[in-house]
C-alpha positions as CSV (number, residue, x, y, z in Angstrom):
1,X,-5.1,-35.6,-30.0
2,X,-2.5,-32.9,-31.1
3,X,0.8,-32.9,-29.7
4,X,1.9,-32.3,-26.3
5,X,1.5,-29.0,-25.0
6,X,4.2,-26.2,-25.1
7,X,4.8,-24.4,-22.1
8,X,6.0,-20.5,-22.2
9,X,6.8,-19.3,-18.4
10,X,7.0,-15.6,-17.9
11,X,8.7,-13.7,-15.0
12,X,4.9,-12.1,-14.2
13,X,1.6,-11.5,-15.9
14,X,2.2,-8.1,-17.1
15,X,4.9,-9.5,-19.2
16,X,3.0,-12.5,-19.9
17,X,0.2,-10.5,-21.2
18,X,2.6,-8.5,-23.5
19,X,4.2,-11.2,-25.0
20,X,1.2,-13.1,-25.4
21,X,-0.3,-9.8,-27.4
22,X,2.8,-9.8,-29.5
23,X,2.5,-13.6,-30.5
24,X,-1.0,-12.9,-31.6
25,X,-0.3,-10.0,-33.5
26,X,2.1,-12.4,-35.2
27,X,-0.2,-15.1,-35.9
28,X,-2.8,-12.8,-37.4
29,X,-0.5,-11.1,-39.5
30,X,0.7,-14.2,-40.9
31,X,-2.8,-15.8,-41.5
32,X,-3.7,-12.5,-43.0
33,X,-1.0,-12.7,-45.3
34,X,-1.6,-16.3,-46.2
35,X,-5.5,-16.2,-46.4
36,X,-6.7,-12.8,-46.7
37,X,-8.3,-13.0,-43.3
38,X,-7.9,-14.9,-39.6
39,X,-10.1,-15.8,-37.0
40,X,-9.6,-15.5,-33.3
41,X,-11.7,-16.4,-30.0
42,X,-11.6,-14.2,-27.4
43,X,-11.6,-15.3,-23.9
44,X,-12.7,-13.3,-20.6
45,X,-11.6,-12.9,-17.2
46,X,-8.4,-11.2,-15.9
47,X,-5.9,-12.7,-18.5
48,X,-7.9,-12.4,-21.5
49,X,-8.7,-8.7,-20.6
50,X,-4.8,-8.1,-19.7
51,X,-3.9,-9.6,-23.0
52,X,-6.4,-7.3,-25.0
53,X,-5.6,-4.1,-22.9
54,X,-1.8,-4.8,-24.0
55,X,-2.8,-5.3,-27.4
56,X,-4.6,-2.0,-27.4
57,X,-1.2,-0.1,-26.2
58,X,1.0,-1.9,-28.6
59,X,2.0,0.1,-31.5
60,X,2.5,-3.1,-33.9
61,X,-1.2,-3.7,-33.6
62,X,-1.4,-1.4,-36.6
63,X,0.1,-4.3,-38.4
64,X,-3.4,-6.0,-38.4
65,X,-6.0,-5.4,-41.0
66,X,-8.6,-5.2,-38.3
67,X,-11.3,-5.2,-41.0
68,X,-10.6,-8.4,-42.1
69,X,-10.4,-10.2,-38.6
70,X,-13.1,-12.3,-37.3
71,X,-13.5,-12.5,-33.6
72,X,-15.9,-15.2,-31.8
73,X,-15.9,-15.8,-27.9
74,X,-15.5,-18.9,-26.3
75,X,-18.3,-18.2,-23.8
76,X,-20.4,-15.7,-22.2
77,X,-22.1,-14.9,-18.9
78,X,-25.8,-15.2,-20.1
79,X,-26.4,-11.2,-19.0
80,X,-28.3,-8.2,-20.6
81,X,-26.6,-6.5,-23.5
82,X,-24.0,-4.0,-22.1
83,X,-23.9,-5.6,-18.8
84,X,-20.1,-5.0,-17.4
85,X,-19.8,-8.6,-16.2
86,X,-20.2,-10.0,-20.0
87,X,-17.1,-10.7,-21.7
88,X,-18.0,-9.0,-25.0
89,X,-18.6,-5.2,-22.8
90,X,-15.1,-6.0,-21.2
91,X,-13.3,-6.7,-24.5
92,X,-15.0,-3.8,-26.0
93,X,-13.5,-1.8,-23.3
94,X,-9.9,-3.1,-23.3
95,X,-9.4,-3.1,-27.0
96,X,-12.3,-3.5,-29.7
97,X,-14.0,-0.3,-29.7
98,X,-10.7,1.2,-30.2
99,X,-9.6,-0.6,-33.5
100,X,-11.5,-0.7,-36.9
101,X,-13.4,-3.8,-36.7
102,X,-15.8,-5.0,-39.5
103,X,-18.9,-5.1,-37.5
104,X,-20.2,-8.2,-39.7
105,X,-17.1,-10.0,-38.7
106,X,-17.4,-9.2,-34.8
107,X,-19.8,-12.4,-33.3
108,X,-20.6,-11.7,-29.7
109,X,-22.6,-14.5,-27.7
110,X,-26.3,-13.7,-27.6
111,X,-27.3,-11.4,-24.5
112,X,-30.1,-12.2,-21.9
113,X,-32.4,-9.3,-23.1
114,X,-32.6,-10.5,-26.5
115,X,-34.9,-13.1,-28.1
116,X,-33.4,-16.4,-26.8
117,X,-33.6,-18.3,-23.3
118,X,-30.0,-19.7,-22.4
119,X,-30.2,-23.0,-24.7
120,X,-31.8,-21.2,-27.5
121,X,-29.1,-18.9,-27.2
122,X,-26.5,-21.5,-27.4
123,X,-28.5,-22.9,-30.5
124,X,-28.4,-19.5,-32.1
125,X,-24.4,-19.5,-31.9
126,X,-24.0,-22.8,-32.9
127,X,-26.0,-21.8,-36.1
128,X,-23.7,-18.7,-36.7
129,X,-20.2,-20.9,-36.4
130,X,-22.1,-23.5,-38.8
131,X,-22.9,-20.5,-41.2
132,X,-19.2,-19.3,-41.0
133,X,-17.8,-22.9,-41.5
134,X,-16.5,-23.6,-44.9
135,X,-15.9,-26.9,-47.3
136,X,-12.2,-26.6,-45.9
137,X,-13.4,-26.6,-42.4
138,X,-14.3,-29.9,-42.8
139,X,-17.1,-29.7,-39.6
140,X,-19.6,-27.3,-38.2
141,X,-17.1,-24.8,-36.6
142,X,-14.6,-22.7,-38.8
143,X,-11.0,-23.3,-38.2
144,X,-10.1,-20.8,-35.8
145,X,-6.3,-19.5,-36.1
146,X,-6.0,-19.0,-32.6
147,X,-8.7,-19.9,-29.7
148,X,-7.6,-18.4,-26.4
149,X,-8.8,-19.8,-23.1
150,X,-8.4,-18.5,-19.4
151,X,-7.7,-21.7,-16.9
152,X,-9.7,-21.2,-13.4
153,X,-8.2,-22.2,-10.3
154,X,-10.9,-25.3,-10.2
155,X,-9.2,-25.8,-14.0
156,X,-12.4,-24.9,-15.9
157,X,-12.2,-23.4,-19.2
158,X,-14.7,-21.6,-20.9
159,X,-17.3,-22.0,-19.4
160,X,-16.9,-25.9,-18.9
161,X,-16.5,-26.5,-15.4
162,X,-15.4,-30.1,-13.9
163,X,-18.1,-32.9,-13.6
164,X,-20.9,-30.9,-15.1
165,X,-22.7,-31.9,-18.3
166,X,-20.9,-29.4,-20.8
167,X,-18.0,-30.6,-20.5
168,X,-19.3,-34.3,-21.6
169,X,-20.9,-33.0,-25.1
170,X,-19.5,-34.8,-27.8
171,X,-21.8,-33.6,-30.3
172,X,-23.1,-30.1,-30.0
173,X,-20.8,-26.9,-30.5
174,X,-22.4,-24.6,-28.3
175,X,-24.6,-25.3,-25.1
176,X,-26.0,-23.8,-22.4
177,X,-25.2,-23.9,-19.0
178,X,-27.1,-24.4,-16.2
179,X,-26.0,-24.0,-12.3
180,X,-22.2,-22.9,-12.9
181,X,-20.3,-22.7,-9.5
182,X,-19.1,-19.7,-10.4
183,X,-21.6,-16.6,-10.7
184,X,-23.5,-16.0,-12.7
185,X,-24.7,-19.7,-12.8
186,X,-26.4,-19.2,-16.4
187,X,-23.9,-18.8,-19.5
188,X,-23.1,-20.1,-23.1
189,X,-20.0,-21.9,-23.7
190,X,-18.3,-23.4,-26.8
191,X,-17.5,-27.3,-26.1
192,X,-14.5,-28.9,-26.1
193,X,-15.1,-30.5,-29.7
194,X,-15.4,-26.8,-31.0
195,X,-12.4,-25.8,-28.7
196,X,-10.3,-28.5,-30.9
197,X,-11.2,-27.2,-33.9
198,X,-8.7,-24.3,-34.0
199,X,-5.3,-24.5,-35.2
200,X,-3.9,-23.1,-31.8
201,X,-5.1,-23.5,-28.4
202,X,-3.5,-21.0,-26.1
203,X,-4.4,-21.5,-22.4
204,X,-3.7,-18.3,-20.4
205,X,-2.8,-18.9,-16.4
206,X,-1.1,-16.2,-14.2
207,X,-1.4,-15.9,-10.3
208,X,-0.6,-18.4,-7.6
209,X,-4.3,-19.3,-7.5
210,X,-3.7,-20.8,-10.7
211,X,-0.8,-23.0,-10.0
212,X,-2.8,-26.0,-8.7
213,X,-4.8,-26.1,-11.7
214,X,-2.2,-25.7,-14.2
215,X,-0.3,-28.4,-12.2
216,X,-3.3,-31.1,-12.2
217,X,-4.3,-30.2,-16.2
218,X,-0.7,-30.5,-17.2
219,X,-0.1,-34.1,-15.1
220,X,-2.5,-36.3,-17.3
221,X,-5.8,-35.6,-15.7
222,X,-9.1,-36.6,-17.0
223,X,-10.9,-33.9,-19.2
224,X,-14.4,-34.5,-17.3
225,X,-12.2,-34.1,-14.0
226,X,-10.2,-31.5,-15.3
227,X,-11.7,-29.3,-18.2
228,X,-8.1,-27.7,-19.1
229,X,-6.6,-31.1,-20.0
230,X,-9.3,-31.1,-22.8
231,X,-8.3,-28.2,-24.5
232,X,-6.3,-28.7,-27.5
233,X,-5.6,-27.5,-30.9
234,X,-5.4,-29.3,-34.3
235,X,-1.7,-28.3,-34.9
236,X,-0.2,-26.7,-31.6
237,X,-1.4,-26.5,-28.0
238,X,0.3,-23.7,-26.0
239,X,0.3,-22.8,-22.3
240,X,1.3,-19.6,-21.4
241,X,2.0,-19.2,-17.6
242,X,3.4,-16.8,-15.2
243,X,6.1,-17.8,-12.7
244,X,3.7,-18.1,-10.2
245,X,1.2,-20.1,-12.1
246,X,4.0,-22.4,-13.2
247,X,5.2,-22.7,-9.5
248,X,4.1,-26.1,-8.9
249,X,5.1,-27.9,-12.3
250,X,7.9,-30.1,-12.3
251,X,10.9,-29.1,-14.0
252,X,10.8,-31.4,-16.9
253,X,7.3,-29.6,-18.4
254,X,9.4,-26.9,-18.9
255,X,10.2,-27.3,-22.7
256,X,11.1,-24.8,-24.6
257,X,8.3,-23.4,-27.3
258,X,9.2,-21.9,-30.4
259,X,7.3,-18.8,-31.7
């Protein structure tokens, strides 16, 4: 397991989104300077989309070489291409259509109106990840520079829900989800083994409805009961919260985090 999670608490969700966007720009620029490219896993939901919108409005985004950025997704609602509820559709609207990405380096999860049913779609995405992994990655997925996750009120991350089969998966990197408690019920998600391949995992939580989930996940809960507790990076795990989401955390968890 990685080192203990670090927490950064911001006054409100807008400030959190802006600070997280600035942090992501720095990480991507540093990775590109070191290796020539960077790899990021995006998350949907209000906090993930808020971060992308903040990134879109930041003048510093021009420091990124967008053509040398690989983009992946942590999960997706299994809906038709272009559906407004798909994370990919929302990411395009928030940011992606406005920056000069290389389409070959953008990897959305398959839609429901493509050639696959949901479990085959998961297998196809796992194969795409495996094809992008190099010998230096020591596994079936690339070593992502940053993997972002929103935290649900029930402690779910990606589409890994408490007690459901996907959160118990230890071998496969991507699975189909049937009967998710949050609509739509059918989804595709990275598993915890794939999430833990990232150098850094960032968990985003804002709002009073996330306070209980943050407190549970950071209190030593088990990952099957609290999937967010099982999401950690190889070198760093960072919780980015607003004051409302942090309101139930004990004060001793507020260790200063370095940029």
